[in-house]
C-alpha positions in Angstrom: 17.5 -30.1 -24.2 19.9 -32.2 -22.1 22.7 -29.7 -23.1 20.6 -26.6 -22.6 17.9 -27.0 -20.0 16.5 -23.5 -20.8 15.1 -25.0 -24.0 12.6 -27.0 -21.8 10.7 -23.7 -21.2 11.0 -22.1 -24.6 7.6 -20.8 -25.6 5.8 -21.4 -28.9 5.2 -18.1 -30.7 1.5 -18.4 -29.7 2.3 -18.8 -26.0 2.5 -22.4 -24.8 5.5 -24.4 -23.6 6.9 -27.9 -24.5 5.6 -29.3 -21.2 2.0 -28.1 -22.0 2.2 -29.7 -25.4 3.4 -33.0 -24.0 0.4 -32.9 -21.5 -2.3 -32.1 -24.1 -0.8 -34.9 -26.3 -1.2 -37.2 -23.2 2.4 -38.2 -23.5 3.3 -39.3 -20.0 6.9 -40.4 -20.8 7.7 -37.1 -22.6 6.1 -35.1 -19.7 8.3 -37.0 -17.2 11.5 -36.4 -19.3 10.8 -32.7 -19.5 10.2 -32.4 -15.8 13.4 -34.4 -15.1 15.3 -32.0 -17.3 14.0 -29.0 -15.3 10.9 -27.9 -17.1 8.9 -25.5 -14.8 5.4 -26.9 -14.3 4.1 -23.6 -13.0 4.6 -21.5 -16.2 1.3 -20.2 -17.6 0.0 -20.2 -21.1 -0.1 -16.8 -22.9 -2.5 -17.8 -25.6 -5.4 -15.2 -25.5 -7.7 -16.8 -28.0 -7.7 -16.4 -31.8 -9.8 -13.3 -32.1 -7.8 -11.3 -29.5 -4.5 -12.5 -30.9 -5.6 -11.6 -34.5 -6.4 -8.0 -33.4 -3.0 -7.7 -31.7 -0.9 -9.2 -34.5 -3.0 -8.3 -37.5 -3.0 -12.0 -38.6 -6.2 -13.6 -39.9 -7.8 -15.4 -36.9 -8.4 -18.5 -39.1 -4.7 -18.9 -39.6 -4.1 -18.6 -35.8 -6.8 -21.2 -35.1 -5.3 -23.6 -37.6 -1.9 -23.3 -36.0 -3.4 -23.9 -32.5 -5.3 -27.0 -33.8 -2.4 -28.5 -35.7 0.6 -27.5 -33.5 -1.0 -27.8 -30.1 -4.3 -29.7 -29.8 -7.6 -30.1 -31.5 -9.2 -31.1 -28.3 -9.7 -27.5 -27.0 -11.5 -24.6 -28.6 -8.9 -22.5 -30.4 -11.0 -19.3 -30.0 -11.1 -19.5 -26.2 -8.8 -17.6 -23.9 -6.3 -19.9 -22.1 -4.1 -17.3 -20.5 -3.0 -18.3 -17.1 -3.4 -22.0 -17.6 -0.6 -24.2 -16.4 0.4 -27.7 -17.5 -1.8 -28.9 -14.5 -4.8 -27.1 -15.9 -4.3 -28.9 -19.2 -3.8 -32.3 -17.5 -7.2 -31.9 -15.8 -8.8 -30.7 -19.0 -7.7 -33.8 -20.9 -8.9 -35.8 -17.9 -5.6 -37.8 -17.4 -5.1 -39.0 -13.8 -1.5 -40.2 -14.4 -0.5 -36.8 -15.7 -2.2 -35.0 -12.9 -0.4 -37.2 -10.3 3.0 -36.8 -12.1 2.7 -33.0 -12.2 1.6 -32.7 -8.5 4.4 -35.0 -7.4 6.9 -32.8 -9.4 5.8 -29.6 -7.6 3.0 -28.2 -9.7 1.1 -25.5 -7.8 -2.5 -26.6 -7.4 -3.5 -23.0 -6.3 -2.7 -21.1 -9.5 -5.7 -19.5 -11.0 -6.0 -18.7 -14.7 -7.4 -15.5 -16.3 -10.9 -16.7 -15.7 -10.1 -17.1 -12.0 -10.2 -20.9 -12.1 -7.9 -23.4 -10.3 -7.2 -26.8 -11.9 -9.7 -28.5 -9.6 -12.5 -26.5 -11.0 -12.1 -28.3 -14.3 -12.0 -31.7 -12.8 -14.7 -34.2 -13.8 -13.2 -37.4 -12.7 -13.7 -38.2 -9.0 -10.2 -39.5 -8.5 -8.7 -36.4 -10.0 -10.9 -34.2 -7.7 -9.8 -36.2 -4.6 -6.1 -36.0 -5.6 -6.3 -32.2 -6.2 -8.3 -31.6 -3.1 -5.8 -33.5 -1.0 -2.9 -31.5 -2.6 -4.7 -28.2 -1.9 -5.2 -29.1 1.7 -1.5 -30.0 2.1 -0.5 -26.8 0.4 -2.7 -24.7 2.6 -1.2 -26.5 5.7 2.4 -25.8 4.5 1.5 -22.2 3.8 0.0 -21.8 7.2 3.0 -23.3 8.9 5.3 -21.1 6.9 3.3 -17.9 7.8 3.2 -18.9 11.4 7.0 -19.3 11.5 7.4 -15.9 9.7 5.2 -14.3 12.3 7.2 -15.9 15.1 10.6 -14.7 13.7 9.3 -11.2 12.7 6.3 -10.1 14.8 3.9 -7.6 13.3 5.0 -5.0 15.8 8.5 -4.9 14.3 7.2 -4.6 10.8 4.9 -1.7 11.7 7.7 0.1 13.5 9.8 0.1 10.4 7.0 2.0 8.5 5.7 4.2 11.2 7.3 6.8 13.5 6.0 6.6 17.1 2.5 5.5 18.0 3.7 2.6 20.1 0.3 2.2 21.9 -1.6 2.1 18.6 0.9 -0.5 17.1 0.6 -2.7 20.2 -3.2 -2.6 20.2 -3.6 -3.3 16.5 -1.0 -6.0 16.5 -2.6 -7.8 19.4 -6.0 -7.8 17.7 -4.6 -9.1 14.4 -2.6 -11.8 16.2 -5.8 -13.1 17.8 -7.4 -13.2 14.4 -4.5 -14.9 12.6 -4.1 -17.6 15.3 -7.8 -18.4 15.6 -8.5 -16.7 18.9 -11.4 -14.5 17.7 -15.1 -14.5 17.0 -15.4 -15.8 13.4 -19.0 -14.7 13.2 -18.0 -11.0 13.2 -15.4 -9.1 11.3 -12.6 -7.2 13.1 -13.5 -3.5 13.4 -11.2 -0.6 14.4 -11.8 3.1 15.0 -8.6 5.2 14.6 -8.8 8.5 16.5 -6.4 11.4 16.4 -5.2 14.4 14.4 -4.6 14.5 10.7 -1.2 13.4 9.4 -0.3 11.3 12.4 -0.2 7.8 10.9 -3.8 6.5 10.9 -4.0 5.9 7.1 -0.4 4.7 6.9 -1.1 2.1 9.6 -4.1 0.8 7.7 -2.0 0.5 4.5 0.7 -1.4 6.4 -1.9 -3.9 7.8 -3.1 -4.5 4.2 0.5 -5.0 3.0 1.1 -7.5 5.8 -2.1 -9.5 5.2 -2.3 -9.4 1.4 0.4 -9.9 -1.3 -1.8 -8.0 -3.8 -2.1 -4.7 -1.9 -4.1 -2.9 -4.6 -6.8 -5.5 -4.4 -6.5 -6.2 -0.7 -6.8 -2.5 0.4 -10.0 -0.7 -0.1 -10.1 3.0 0.8 -13.4 4.9 0.8 -13.7 8.6 1.5 -16.8 9.0 3.7 -17.0 12.7 3.0 -18.5 11.7 -0.4 -21.5 10.2 1.4 -22.9 13.2 3.3 -26.3 13.2 1.7 -29.1 10.6 2.2 -29.4 9.8 -1.5 -25.7 8.9 -1.7 -26.3 5.7 0.2 -27.1 4.1 -3.1 -23.7 5.1 -4.4 -22.3 3.3 -1.3 -24.1 -0.1 -1.5 -25.9 0.2 -4.9 -29.3 1.3 -6.1 -32.4 -0.8 -5.4 -34.0 -2.7 -8.3 -35.8 -0.5 -10.8 -33.4 2.4 -10.4 -30.8 3.5 -12.9 -27.5 1.8 -12.3 -28.7 -0.9 -9.9 -27.0 -3.6 -12.0 -23.6 -2.1 -11.2 -23.8 -2.2 -7.4 -22.2 0.3 -5.1 -18.6 1.4 -4.5 -18.2 -0.8 -1.3 -20.1 -3.8 -2.6 -18.1 -3.9 -5.8 -14.8 -3.8 -4.0 -15.8 -6.4 -1.4 -17.1 -8.7 -4.1 -13.6 -8.7 -5.6 -11.9 -9.3 -2.3 -14.2 -10.4 0.6 -11.2 -10.5 3.1 -9.8 -7.1 2.2 -8.7 -4.4 4.7 -11.3 -1.7 4.2 -10.5 1.9 5.3 -13.5 4.3 5.9 -11.8 7.7 6.0 -13.4 10.5 8.0 -16.3 8.4 9.0 -18.0 11.1 11.1 -18.8 13.0 7.9 -21.0 10.2 6.5 -24.8 10.5 6.5 -26.5 8.5 9.4 -28.1 6.1 6.9 -24.6 5.2 5.7 -23.7 4.4 9.3 -26.8 2.2 9.5 -25.5 0.2 6.5 -22.1 -0.1 8.3 -23.9 -1.3 11.4 -25.3 -4.3 9.5 -21.9 -4.9 8.0 -20.1 -4.8 11.4 -22.8 -6.8 13.2 -23.4 -9.6 10.7 -20.3 -9.6 8.6 -22.3 -9.4 5.4 -23.7 -6.8 3.2 -26.7 -6.9 0.8 -26.4 -4.7 -2.3 -29.1 -3.0 -4.3 -29.5 -6.1 -6.5 -30.3 -8.3 -3.5 -26.9 -10.1 -3.6 -25.4 -10.8 -0.2 -21.6 -10.5 0.2 -20.1 -12.5 3.1 -17.1 -10.6 4.4 -16.7 -11.9 8.0 -13.0 -12.3 7.2 -12.5 -8.7 6.3 -10.9 -6.0 8.5 -12.7 -2.7 8.7 -10.9 0.4 9.9 -12.7 3.7 10.4 -10.7 6.9 10.9 -12.1 10.0 12.5 -10.8 13.5 13.6 -13.6 13.7 16.2 -12.1 14.8 19.5 -8.6 15.2 18.0 -7.9 18.5 19.7 -9.0 17.1 23.0 -6.7 14.1 22.5 -3.8 16.2 21.5 -4.2 18.7 24.4 -4.6 15.8 27.0 -1.5 14.0 25.6 0.6 17.2 25.8 -0.6 17.8 29.4 0.4 14.2 30.3 3.9 14.8 28.9 4.3 18.0 30.8 3.0 16.4 34.0 5.6 13.6 33.7 8.4 16.1 33.2 9.6 14.2 30.2 8.8 15.4 26.7 9.8 12.0 25.4 7.7 9.9 27.7 5.8 7.0 26.2 2.4 8.1 27.5 -0.9 6.1 27.4 -4.4 7.5 27.8 -6.3 6.5 30.9 -9.5 4.5 30.9 -11.1 7.4 32.8 -10.3 9.8 29.9 -11.6 7.4 27.3 -14.9 6.7 29.1 -15.7 10.1 30.6 -14.3 12.4 28.0 -14.1 10.7 24.7 -17.1 8.4 24.7 -19.6 11.3 25.1 -17.9 13.1 22.2 -18.1 10.0 20.1 -21.7 9.3 21.1 -22.7 12.8 20.1 -21.1 12.5 16.6 -22.1 8.9 15.8 -25.5 9.1 17.5 -25.9 5.4 18.1 -24.5 3.4 21.0 -24.9 0.1 19.2 -22.7 1.5 16.4 -19.9 2.2 18.9 -20.6 -1.2 20.6 -19.6 -3.1 17.4 -16.1 -1.6 17.4 -13.5 -4.1 18.6 -10.8 -1.6 19.3 -10.7 2.2 19.6 -7.1 3.1 18.8 -5.8 6.5 19.9 -3.0 8.3 17.9 -1.0 10.8 20.0 1.0 13.9 19.0 4.7 13.2 18.1 7.4 13.8 20.7 10.5 15.8 19.9 12.6 12.7 19.1 9.9 11.3 16.9 9.7 14.6 15.0 13.5 14.4 14.5 13.0 10.9 13.0 10.3 12.2 10.7 12.5 15.1 9.4 15.4 12.7 8.8 13.1 10.4 6.8 11.8 13.2 4.6 15.3 14.5 4.0 16.6 11.1 3.3 13.8 10.6 0.7 14.8 13.9 -1.0 18.5 12.9 -0.8 17.7 9.8 -2.8 15.6 11.7 -5.3 18.3 14.3 -5.8 20.8 11.6 -6.5 18.6 9.7 -9.0 16.9 12.6 -10.8 19.7 15.3 -10.8 22.9 13.4 -9.8 23.3 15.8 -6.9 24.6 14.7 -3.5 22.7 16.2 -0.6 23.7 16.4 3.0 22.6 18.5 6.0 23.7 19.8 9.4 21.9 18.7 12.5 20.7 22.3 13.1 18.6 22.0 9.9 16.6 19.2 11.4 16.0 21.2 14.6 14.9 24.2 12.5 12.3 22.0 10.6 11.1 20.5 13.9 10.3 24.0 15.2 7.7 24.2 12.3 5.7 21.3 13.6 1.9 21.9 13.9 0.4 19.5 16.4 -3.0 19.6 14.5 -1.6 18.7 11.1 0.9 16.1 12.3 3.6 14.7 9.9 2.1 16.7 7.0 3.3 20.0 8.6 6.8 18.5 8.7 6.6 17.5 5.1 5.4 20.9 4.0 8.1 22.6 6.1 10.8 20.6 4.4 9.4 21.4 0.9 8.8 25.0 1.7 12.1 25.8 3.4 14.5 23.5 1.7 13.2 21.9 -1.5 12.0 25.2 -2.9 15.5 26.7 -2.5 17.0 23.7 -4.3 14.5 24.0 -7.1 15.3 27.8 -7.4 19.0 27.1 -7.4 18.6 24.4 -10.1 16.4 26.8 -12.2 19.0 29.6 -12.0 21.8 27.2 -13.0 23.5 27.5 -9.6 23.7 23.8 -9.0 24.3 21.1 -11.6 24.9 17.4 -11.9 27.9 16.3 -9.9 27.5 19.0 -7.3 27.6 18.4 -3.5 25.1 20.5 -1.6 25.4 20.8 2.2 22.2 22.3 3.7 23.0 24.6 6.6 21.4 27.2 8.8 22.5 30.9 9.0 21.7 33.3 11.8 23.6 36.3 10.3 21.5 39.3 9.3 22.5 40.7 5.9 21.2 43.5 3.7 19.1 42.5 0.8 21.7 43.7 -1.8 24.5 41.8 0.0 22.9 38.4 -0.2 20.7 38.7 -3.3 22.1 37.3 -6.5 23.3 39.9 -9.0 22.1 39.8 -12.6 25.1 37.9 -13.8 24.0 35.0 -11.6 26.9 35.2 -9.2 26.2 34.6 -5.5 27.7 36.7 -2.8 30.8 35.0 -1.2 30.3 33.8 2.4 33.0 36.2 3.6 31.0 39.2 2.4 27.9 37.8 4.0 29.7 37.5 7.3 31.2 41.0 7.2 28.1 42.8 6.0 26.4 42.5 9.4 26.6 40.6 12.6 23.2 41.4 14.1 20.9 38.5 15.0 18.1 37.6 12.7 15.6 34.7 12.2 17.5 31.5 11.1 17.3 30.7 7.4 18.5 27.9 5.1 21.8 28.3 3.2 23.0 26.0 0.5 26.8 25.3 0.6 27.7 24.1 -2.8 30.8 22.2 -3.9 31.2 21.9 -7.7 32.7 18.9 -9.5 35.9 21.0 -9.9 36.1 21.5 -6.1 34.9 25.2 -6.2 32.9 26.2 -3.1 30.3 28.9 -2.7 27.4 29.6 -0.3 23.9 30.3 -1.7 21.7 32.4 0.5 18.5 32.3 -1.6 15.8 33.0 1.0 14.8 36.3 -0.6 16.2 35.9 -4.1 13.8 37.2 -6.8 12.7 34.4 -9.1 12.4 36.6 -12.2 14.9 39.2 -13.4 14.0 42.5 -15.1 
């Protein structure tokens, strides 16, 4: 092991490491030597228990138990699942204070949880071991908090969100300020943080919620809960939301929200299209927002004051969009960074919200109402560039085709923007006008791996027979396209292809038939 330090962490076929073996044997000197040689104290055992391992390997479980008992330890149940246990877990299980202290001093992570969700301290019986691990956990939390604070100082949340979202500066500032208050302890800990995101579809509401979850939680799948409120439009569907009361079928399972919050009480929860939910569902949310806890159908109370709740709504989206456009026109600058006035929010939007959500106390529990505005021309240009860049990467990885485009292509796609469908209209426009042509050219064998494809815009009007492909699959040369007609026509996408051999041709496929007779 002195010659090859990697041997310190070589696993036994059943899953444990030499360091774990030294610990369960209570060999302090061997444990110290392994740690000095570079053994990793934070590796986890992979032993799943004799029965599970027998099913996986088709080996008699009695033989597996015998190997565990004779080659590891007879102190622990060989049929139990020890996956996720570290050397520190085992040191606590064998109740050896000197081993626990040695491992902690050598950098063992006291916060690692095993498959059962237990940290080492949860197995401690000896008071001295509990005190040692408790102190180590406190110090670890303090170090993590200092590290996170330094990371926030060096890279504020605003800068992270701007990398993921296009535009929406006012929304980013509002959300970042609220989360900063929460992170640094300047908030009301008796109530959860509640947002209402307002604006048209496809404008960044859901994406911002996802980015908040990604920022706050390493495990985004667990830390981000998304619930489509359109599924709870009927009174009887409240039980599906928080669980059925005792005596009803399925009450043991709980509801969709209660199950998710039980698994992660500090999650970022997105309630999508909240205005579509039944009023009784909103009543349940009122309790959640007001008290930071939720009682399920089984009578279990879930404390989730540390969670962040985000509601999205399209209520008043047309009014918001029209007002924002009017503000830009009034400023004389289509790129102006506009902000909605307090008068508009109070005298125009609040009556609309009160009409749709019915209860003033519900609106009163919302910490921040965040308004998402239509994209400006420069922001639309950024969106198109992002979508094209995504397809450029896909074309390279999937088809070994190099994509590029003229600036006029971006302007053409921007013209297809629909203010009421937001970024989705840009995405659909890229797929409809560009990606469909690439797929057709690929299907007809007109582009192949190694090709370079330049996406351009043509304004030349041509006769159907002059720009359609002939049955031999040959495209019309660009010189023929140019000479066939010079009259103006709506702009269309042209693919300018350069083959690996250096041959060039223009593909004008806008009206090319997909099937041949």
